[in-house]
MIDRENPA-64862 format. One line per field, with one value per residue: residue in one letter; x, y, z of N, C-alpha, C in turn. Coordinates in steps of 0.02 Angstrom, whole numbers, plus 50000, padded with zeros to 5 digits. Layout:
BEGIN
resn: [A  ...];
n_xx: [X  ...];
n_yy: [Y  ...];
n_zz: [Z  ...];
ca_xx: [X  ...];
ca_yy: [Y  ...];
ca_zz: [Z  ...];
c_xx: [X  ...];
c_yy: [Y  ...];
c_zz: [Z  ...];
end
This chain:
BEGIN
resn: [X  X  X  X  X  X  X  X  X  X  X  X  X  X  X  X  X  X  X  X  X  X  X  X  X  X  X  X  X  X  X  X  X  X  X  X  X  X  X  X  X  X  X  X  X  X  X  X  X  X  X  X  X  X  X  X  X  X  X  X  X  X  X  X  X  X  X  X  X  X  X  X  X  X  X  X  X  X  X  X  X  X  X  X  X  X  X  X  X  X  X  X  X  X  X  X  X  X  X  X  X  X  X  X  X  X  X  X  X  X  X  X  X  X  X  X  X  X  X  X  X  X  X  X  X  X  X  X  X  X  X  X  X  X  X  X  X  X  X  X  X  X  X  X  X  X  X  X  X  X  X  X  X  X  X  X  X  X  X  X  X  X  X  X  X  X  X  X  X  X  X  X  X  X  X  X  X  X  X  X  X  X  X  X  X  X  X  X  X  X  X  X  X  X  X  X  X  X  X  X  X  X  X  X  X  X  X  X  X  X  X  X  X  X  X  X  X  X  X  X  X  X  X  X  X  X  X  X  X  X  X  X  X  X  X  X  X  X  X  X  X  X  X  X  X  X  X  X  X  X  X  X  X  X  X  X  X  X  X  X  X  X  X  X  X  X  X  X  X  X  X  X  X  X  X  X  X  X  X  X  X  X  X  X  X  X  X  X  X  X  X  X  X  X  X  X  X  X];
n_xx: [50042  50012  50069  50165  50253  50315  50244  50171  50038  49992  49942  49884  49934  50049  50137  50138  50103  50018  50113  50137  50123  50039  50092  50118  50210  50335  50347  50448  50462  50480  50527  50565  50707  50675  50539  50390  50292  50113  49956  49793  49631  49451  49315  49145  49079  48945  48849  48747  48574  48551  48634  48576  48533  48629  48738  48821  48880  48766  48783  48899  48925  48913  48978  48937  49038  49073  49153  49193  49102  49025  48854  48775  48660  48605  48571  48457  48390  48430  48506  48674  48827  48993  49159  49137  49178  49298  49342  49323  49400  49529  49548  49549  49661  49766  49765  49821  49940  50021  50128  50097  50038  50071  50095  49965  49883  49751  49656  49574  49407  49297  49162  49002  48841  48709  48635  48641  48754  48877  48788  48669  48517  48533  48523  48450  48385  48349  48288  48230  48095  48025  48050  48031  48028  48015  48116  48068  48149  48238  48302  48356  48441  48533  48590  48646  48736  48826  48880  48948  49038  49115  49175  49250  49343  49411  49475  49572  49537  49508  49406  49343  49280  49182  49117  48948  48850  48915  48993  49069  49199  49276  49197  49077  48996  49065  48970  48882  48967  48989  48860  48844  48950  48910  48797  48856  48927  48821  48746  48829  48949  48906  48892  49010  49108  49217  49319  49476  49504  49477  49420  49410  49266  49239  49373  49418  49479  49521  49606  49751  49915  49988  50019  49881  49772  49652  49478  49394  49482  49521  49399  49371  49481  49452  49350  49411  49482  49630  49696  49701  49640  49653  49633  49759  49827  49938  50066  50175  50165  50111  50127  50100  50168  50097  50096  50008  49937  49915  49927  49880  49892  49789  49785  49667  49597  49511  49387  49407  49541  49603  49568  49642  49768  49772  49757  49872  49877  49896  49984  49992  49960  50042  50144  50088  50015  49987  49882  49821  49817  49716  49604  49440  49422  49309  49216  49142  49189  49310  49382  49396  49474  49590  49638  49661  49757  49859  49892  49941  50055  50134];
n_yy: [49941  50121  50190  50100  50110  50226  50345  50501  50596  50757  50932  51044  51175  51150  51122  51231  51405  51565  51714  51866  51961  51907  51814  51650  51532  51407  51289  51235  51066  50965  50811  50648  50550  50449  50463  50513  50643  50652  50696  50669  50643  50643  50628  50691  50670  50655  50563  50521  50517  50414  50314  50244  50091  50020  49968  50065  50180  50280  50410  50532  50546  50585  50496  50436  50493  50603  50583  50571  50465  50333  50310  50162  50067  49909  49748  49707  49820  49890  50025  50054  50106  50144  50123  50141  50201  50305  50419  50394  50278  50320  50411  50323  50247  50342  50373  50259  50259  50388  50446  50443  50558  50725  50859  50846  50829  50763  50740  50797  50840  50834  50921  50921  51003  50984  50873  50894  50883  50772  50671  50726  50808  50952  51054  51203  51241  51119  51048  51132  51229  51286  51206  51075  50950  50953  50936  50872  50876  50976  51093  51033  50941  51028  51085  50972  50928  51034  51022  50900  50936  51032  50951  50869  50960  50992  50873  50877  50872  50946  51051  51056  51134  51046  51089  51146  51079  50966  50997  50994  51086  51128  51116  51189  51352  51513  51591  51494  51429  51531  51548  51423  51420  51523  51464  51359  51429  51486  51378  51273  51322  51392  51283  51203  51297  51427  51394  51379  51298  51207  51061  50989  50920  50765  50751  50855  51015  51190  51234  51200  51124  51237  51393  51459  51579  51620  51677  51600  51556  51681  51722  51620  51636  51763  51730  51676  51557  51471  51352  51218  51069  50932  50779  50666  50527  50486  50493  50484  50599  50770  50942  51120  51275  51423  51603  51656  51548  51370  51219  51049  50885  50739  50564  50449  50334  50205  50090  50088  50128  50026  49916  49941  49926  49790  49726  49767  49879  50009  50041  50140  50145  50061  50116  50147  50037  49858  49814  49690  49627  49688  49698  49641  49475  49397  49450  49419  49483  49526  49407  49365  49469  49460  49335  49362  49462  49386  49298  49388  49429  49320];
n_zz: [50000  49991  50103  50148  50047  50066  50052  50103  50170  50113  50111  49981  49998  50065  49967  49878  49895  49905  49917  50013  49916  49826  49741  49682  49768  49782  49917  50056  50091  50223  50246  50313  50256  50113  50114  50026  49956  49946  49878  49925  49864  49855  49750  49728  49854  49901  49912  49819  49762  49671  49715  49815  49893  49825  49888  49940  50067  50166  50211  50278  50449  50626  50764  50931  51003  50935  50827  50652  50549  50449  50398  50362  50273  50292  50210  50273  50299  50409  50492  50517  50597  50544  50469  50316  50202  50115  50198  50346  50350  50316  50422  50532  50500  50504  50638  50692  50624  50630  50563  50430  50395  50357  50454  50502  50391  50288  50171  50018  50001  49875  49812  49733  49715  49681  49724  49855  49998  50070  50097  50133  50097  50046  49955  49911  49793  49739  49843  49933  50012  49905  49798  49671  49731  49884  50030  50180  50290  50270  50331  50447  50387  50327  50442  50506  50408  50409  50537  50523  50422  50488  50585  50503  50449  50564  50585  50490  50356  50195  50090  49921  49772  49657  49554  49551  49475  49424  49309  49145  49135  49030  48918  48938  48924  48969  49034  49082  49171  49263  49319  49378  49471  49555  49610  49681  49777  49845  49894  49939  49997  50118  50202  50203  50210  50143  49998  49913  49810  49662  49591  49442  49368  49278  49254  49181  49115  49107  49014  48908  48923  48936  49026  49119  49045  48999  48987  49071  49170  49226  49278  49374  49456  49506  49589  49696  49682  49692  49676  49561  49484  49374  49282  49242  49194  49127  49168  49314  49393  49377  49377  49390  49418  49422  49394  49491  49536  49570  49486  49476  49414  49431  49474  49433  49539  49507  49441  49302  49286  49358  49281  49167  49222  49256  49133  49074  48997  49047  49185  49289  49421  49490  49564  49684  49737  49721  49601  49570  49692  49763  49684  49667  49661  49662  49580  49423  49305  49350  49366  49234  49185  49262  49221  49087  49099  49157  49056  48962  49026  49030];
ca_xx: [50000  50049  50108  50222  50299  50347  50204  50146  49985  50004  49893  49911  49973  50115  50178  50144  50051  50026  50149  50102  50113  49993  50130  50119  50281  50348  50362  50494  50430  50531  50509  50622  50733  50635  50468  50368  50229  50055  49893  49737  49566  49393  49263  49074  49062  48877  48805  48691  48513  48555  48676  48536  48522  48681  48795  48860  48859  48711  48808  48949  48891  48954  48960  48920  49095  49085  49200  49162  49094  48973  48793  48766  48598  48621  48520  48396  48361  48453  48559  48730  48882  49059  49203  49115  49202  49368  49358  49337  49454  49592  49553  49569  49730  49813  49769  49868  50003  50023  50181  50068  50009  50117  50063  49894  49846  49714  49642  49527  49340  49274  49089  48952  48790  48641  48601  48661  48823  48893  48733  48612  48484  48541  48516  48387  48351  48322  48253  48202  48022  47996  48073  47982  48025  48040  48140  48038  48203  48285  48341  48394  48495  48584  48624  48686  48791  48875  48914  48994  49091  49160  49214  49299  49397  49449  49516  49624  49512  49493  49352  49353  49223  49182  49063  48883  48812  48960  49002  49132  49217  49306  49146  49022  49012  49085  48910  48858  49014  48975  48797  48856  48993  48868  48755  48899  48942  48760  48716  48878  48996  48883  48896  49079  49153  49249  49376  49516  49523  49426  49438  49364  49229  49257  49445  49426  49520  49501  49660  49798  49972  50018  49992  49813  49768  49588  49425  49370  49530  49518  49338  49378  49529  49417  49306  49451  49513  49703  49720  49661  49660  49621  49654  49807  49859  49989  50130  50171  50140  50117  50103  50119  50169  50082  50113  49964  49897  49951  49886  49907  49854  49775  49778  49604  49600  49443  49383  49436  49614  49623  49562  49701  49827  49769  49767  49937  49872  49926  49986  50019  49944  50090  50186  50053  49995  49980  49811  49796  49807  49656  49547  49396  49422  49243  49176  49155  49231  49378  49414  49415  49528  49651  49662  49687  49818  49909  49915  49980  50118  50170];
ca_yy: [50000  50184  50207  50054  50130  50288  50405  50539  50642  50829  50978  51081  51233  51127  51121  51300  51450  51635  51756  51928  52000  51870  51770  51580  51516  51340  51285  51183  51009  50930  50742  50603  50516  50393  50481  50547  50678  50631  50729  50623  50678  50602  50667  50674  50643  50680  50505  50539  50478  50353  50265  50209  50019  49992  49947  50121  50211  50327  50477  50541  50570  50586  50445  50461  50530  50660  50565  50562  50395  50325  50272  50112  50030  49841  49715  49700  49886  49918  50075  50043  50153  50115  50150  50110  50240  50329  50466  50362  50229  50358  50436  50267  50227  50393  50367  50205  50273  50460  50467  50444  50624  50781  50917  50833  50828  50703  50740  50847  50815  50874  50917  50955  51029  50975  50824  50907  50865  50726  50626  50765  50842  51021  51103  51241  51241  51052  51018  51183  51234  51306  51161  51027  50894  50980  50890  50892  50884  51020  51133  50987  50914  51080  51092  50913  50929  51084  50992  50850  50972  51062  50897  50848  51010  50985  50813  50887  50868  51009  51046  51086  51134  50999  51126  51130  51031  50918  51022  50989  51156  51142  51117  51237  51422  51552  51612  51435  51418  51584  51532  51364  51439  51562  51416  51323  51474  51499  51319  51228  51359  51404  51221  51179  51353  51447  51354  51409  51241  51178  50998  50987  50858  50729  50756  50907  51072  51250  51252  51146  51121  51304  51430  51486  51650  51632  51710  51556  51560  51747  51723  51576  51669  51818  51700  51653  51492  51474  51285  51187  51000  50893  50709  50647  50466  50467  50493  50478  50662  50829  51002  51183  51334  51483  51665  51666  51488  51306  51168  50982  50830  50684  50497  50421  50265  50180  50028  50096  50129  49960  49871  49954  49898  49717  49705  49789  49937  50067  50024  50196  50135  50015  50152  50152  49971  49805  49811  49622  49606  49719  49692  49589  49417  49366  49477  49382  49522  49529  49343  49366  49517  49433  49282  49394  49495  49335  49273  49440  49437  49257];
ca_zz: [50000  49983  50162  50150  49994  50085  50039  50160  50149  50118  50083  49924  50020  50086  49906  49853  49919  49887  49965  50030  49854  49783  49697  49704  49782  49807  49988  50077  50123  50262  50260  50324  50196  50089  50114  49965  49967  49906  49890  49919  49855  49838  49716  49733  49920  49912  49921  49775  49768  49630  49749  49866  49884  49782  49928  49964  50129  50158  50224  50330  50508  50687  50813  50998  51029  50892  50773  50587  50528  50398  50408  50310  50279  50268  50169  50312  50309  50473  50487  50562  50589  50537  50417  50254  50145  50120  50252  50411  50342  50322  50491  50576  50484  50528  50711  50706  50590  50623  50517  50363  50385  50365  50488  50512  50328  50271  50100  49993  49986  49818  49815  49692  49759  49656  49765  49924  50014  50124  50108  50158  50041  50070  49900  49915  49729  49725  49900  49976  50015  49841  49745  49647  49778  49948  50081  50244  50340  50236  50379  50489  50346  50321  50506  50518  50360  50432  50595  50497  50386  50538  50615  50452  50446  50627  50578  50440  50288  50160  50040  49855  49727  49600  49520  49581  49435  49394  49241  49108  49132  48965  48866  48949  48911  49027  49069  49119  49226  49312  49354  49418  49527  49600  49645  49729  49833  49881  49926  49969  50039  50186  50242  50211  50216  50080  49975  49859  49768  49618  49559  49386  49355  49217  49243  49131  49132  49071  48969  48893  48968  48943  49083  49111  49027  48967  49025  49124  49225  49259  49318  49433  49501  49539  49639  49751  49670  49682  49661  49509  49474  49322  49285  49190  49218  49078  49202  49387  49421  49335  49411  49359  49462  49384  49429  49549  49547  49566  49452  49484  49385  49477  49446  49456  49564  49497  49404  49236  49292  49380  49224  49125  49256  49253  49064  49052  48953  49081  49257  49326  49492  49522  49611  49747  49762  49672  49586  49572  49761  49792  49640  49693  49617  49662  49526  49361  49259  49378  49351  49163  49176  49292  49177  49027  49118  49169  48991  48930  49060  49032];
c_xx: [50044  50094  50171  50273  50326  50307  50177  50095  50004  49943  49925  49954  50040  50164  50191  50088  50068  50067  50109  50086  50066  50028  50131  50192  50286  50367  50412  50454  50484  50506  50571  50645  50689  50561  50452  50300  50174  49994  49837  49672  49512  49339  49193  49054  48994  48828  48739  48631  48517  48596  48637  48525  48573  48744  48839  48837  48804  48736  48871  48913  48939  48931  48948  48976  49114  49135  49162  49160  49041  48911  48787  48701  48609  48561  48455  48361  48382  48511  48613  48784  48949  49099  49188  49136  49270  49383  49371  49391  49521  49602  49578  49642  49781  49819  49819  49938  50009  50077  50158  50040  50061  50078  49987  49852  49810  49703  49592  49462  49309  49199  49054  48898  48719  48601  48615  48732  48826  48836  48670  48583  48478  48531  48449  48349  48320  48278  48221  48126  47989  48018  48018  47973  48054  48061  48110  48089  48257  48330  48384  48452  48551  48624  48670  48747  48846  48914  48967  49053  49140  49204  49268  49358  49441  49496  49569  49603  49499  49438  49370  49287  49234  49132  48996  48849  48854  48971  49068  49154  49248  49252  49093  49045  49033  49025  48882  48902  49003  48913  48807  48898  48954  48823  48795  48912  48879  48737  48767  48925  48970  48887  48968  49129  49185  49307  49412  49538  49464  49455  49388  49332  49249  49333  49464  49474  49495  49556  49703  49856  50005  49987  49923  49816  49700  49536  49399  49417  49524  49455  49347  49428  49496  49370  49345  49485  49587  49733  49672  49686  49619  49638  49702  49846  49914  50058  50121  50145  50151  50090  50130  50113  50158  50101  50072  49917  49943  49903  49920  49861  49844  49773  49715  49612  49528  49445  49414  49512  49640  49619  49622  49764  49829  49782  49835  49936  49906  49925  50019  50007  49997  50136  50154  50036  49991  49906  49783  49784  49742  49595  49505  49390  49356  49199  49193  49200  49302  49416  49439  49475  49593  49680  49694  49754  49875  49937  49961  50049  50160  50222];
c_yy: [50062  50200  50163  50072  50200  50351  50435  50590  50714  50867  51017  51140  51214  51127  51191  51342  51522  51672  51821  51972  51965  51826  51699  51557  51444  51342  51229  51128  50969  50862  50701  50571  50456  50406  50522  50580  50653  50671  50679  50664  50627  50646  50645  50642  50670  50624  50518  50493  50413  50297  50223  50136  49986  49973  50002  50143  50263  50399  50474  50571  50571  50532  50476  50503  50590  50647  50554  50488  50393  50294  50225  50074  49961  49811  49703  49767  49919  49966  50062  50094  50117  50147  50115  50150  50270  50369  50431  50309  50263  50385  50382  50246  50277  50391  50313  50219  50349  50486  50467  50513  50678  50840  50908  50830  50762  50701  50795  50814  50861  50865  50954  50981  51010  50922  50835  50884  50815  50678  50660  50806  50917  51074  51138  51238  51173  51024  51068  51187  51250  51262  51113  50968  50916  50925  50912  50904  50931  51058  51089  50957  50965  51086  51033  50911  50978  51057  50941  50884  51003  51009  50872  50896  51005  50925  50819  50881  50938  50997  51081  51087  51083  51024  51102  51074  50979  50935  51000  51060  51176  51154  51172  51308  51457  51573  51554  51423  51470  51568  51473  51380  51479  51516  51378  51366  51488  51438  51273  51265  51374  51342  51201  51235  51370  51402  51391  51356  51218  51117  50986  50919  50830  50729  50810  50962  51132  51275  51192  51150  51189  51340  51458  51560  51668  51661  51666  51557  51626  51752  51682  51606  51726  51793  51667  51586  51501  51407  51251  51116  50967  50820  50696  50587  50442  50463  50493  50542  50718  50889  51064  51240  51395  51545  51675  51607  51427  51255  51100  50931  50776  50618  50467  50348  50238  50116  50032  50092  50060  49910  49879  49923  49822  49691  49726  49849  49998  50052  50080  50189  50092  50051  50157  50085  49922  49794  49740  49597  49634  49714  49632  49531  49380  49392  49440  49419  49524  49465  49342  49412  49491  49378  49311  49428  49446  49308  49324  49447  49374  49253];
c_zz: [50000  50042  50167  50097  50005  50074  50104  50135  50163  50097  50026  49945  50050  50028  49881  49883  49901  49940  49976  49969  49806  49732  49725  49709  49807  49881  50002  50113  50158  50284  50274  50259  50177  50087  50052  49976  49920  49927  49876  49910  49837  49809  49737  49799  49941  49925  49884  49783  49728  49663  49801  49845  49836  49822  49953  50033  50115  50165  50266  50390  50567  50734  50881  51028  50986  50837  50708  50569  50473  50428  50348  50323  50250  50231  50206  50326  50374  50462  50540  50548  50584  50480  50351  50192  50162  50182  50319  50407  50349  50392  50538  50563  50511  50605  50731  50678  50578  50575  50444  50346  50402  50394  50493  50450  50318  50195  50082  49974  49934  49809  49758  49741  49741  49694  49839  49935  50072  50142  50134  50101  50058  50017  49903  49849  49713  49780  49947  49971  49948  49783  49724  49694  49845  49996  50148  50299  50314  50284  50424  50451  50338  50386  50520  50471  50382  50492  50572  50462  50435  50571  50566  50448  50508  50623  50524  50368  50260  50110  49976  49818  49672  49548  49549  49542  49400  49320  49211  49094  49065  48913  48875  48934  48975  49067  49111  49180  49281  49353  49401  49480  49578  49642  49698  49790  49875  49922  49961  50017  50109  50232  50255  50220  50149  50062  49919  49809  49726  49584  49503  49377  49287  49205  49194  49154  49092  49025  48954  48941  48979  49004  49068  49091  48998  49014  49082  49184  49262  49302  49382  49482  49539  49593  49696  49742  49651  49663  49613  49496  49419  49333  49227  49217  49170  49109  49277  49419  49370  49373  49376  49408  49418  49424  49493  49560  49546  49536  49459  49451  49437  49439  49475  49476  49561  49456  49335  49238  49314  49323  49178  49155  49248  49183  49036  49007  48982  49156  49296  49402  49528  49571  49680  49778  49704  49660  49592  49643  49791  49748  49661  49644  49616  49607  49461  49313  49283  49362  49279  49152  49204  49248  49114  49042  49129  49103  48956  48961  49059  48976];
end
């Protein structure tokens, strides 16, 4: 796993941050020999409505001691609490292995807003009193989501915009992006607090590899965004220090990337873990992929 390979969790501002003149400046990272910095992020931590009854956790919540945990509804319809998703799993691991976290860093939680956040139906436009499908627990959901968000920040987690409507920022118009950003700030920011980080949905971006200079960038920068992230699994890492921003590519750890690793098409994940050791061999497709990968490697 990543910790056994020397990786340590950091925050983006540990890598670069704005100085007093508004210039983005690289920071000194002081790690023991053999340790390597890593930024962890999870997208769409909203526990969307479509995920119900598909084996996912229901939400992030607080246990009796005020610790962040998940609510999970089992096959019998009983709600139980436990580490059923990334956040509490990482929290529990860092408690046992504090050297996996640099200055208390955990990861970035990237949120949309259209289905609410953290498993609570908090969107006023979709669930408020004047919406088409009002949530009778609308105010309570907002209050609970804010309590959970505050606990997450206390534990070292940071929040990022994933755009309110899960937009492809490259494809939509500037006007659409403006309206969406305004909605995120109206419906999500009051719950999780302001953020200076945007993680683009669909792994998209608002520019190519050259420094940002277009209207979308200038708008997002005017809205307080200093950190930008896309997806690029073509190499181990890629980042860009702009005059007043920092951009970093991410590697998506998902079924698509694991399938590529098993078939030998692209195994960029090998630097973090052995995919074949964690891919669920009970799944029929997984068995076929593992056999195919074995033949290709023989």
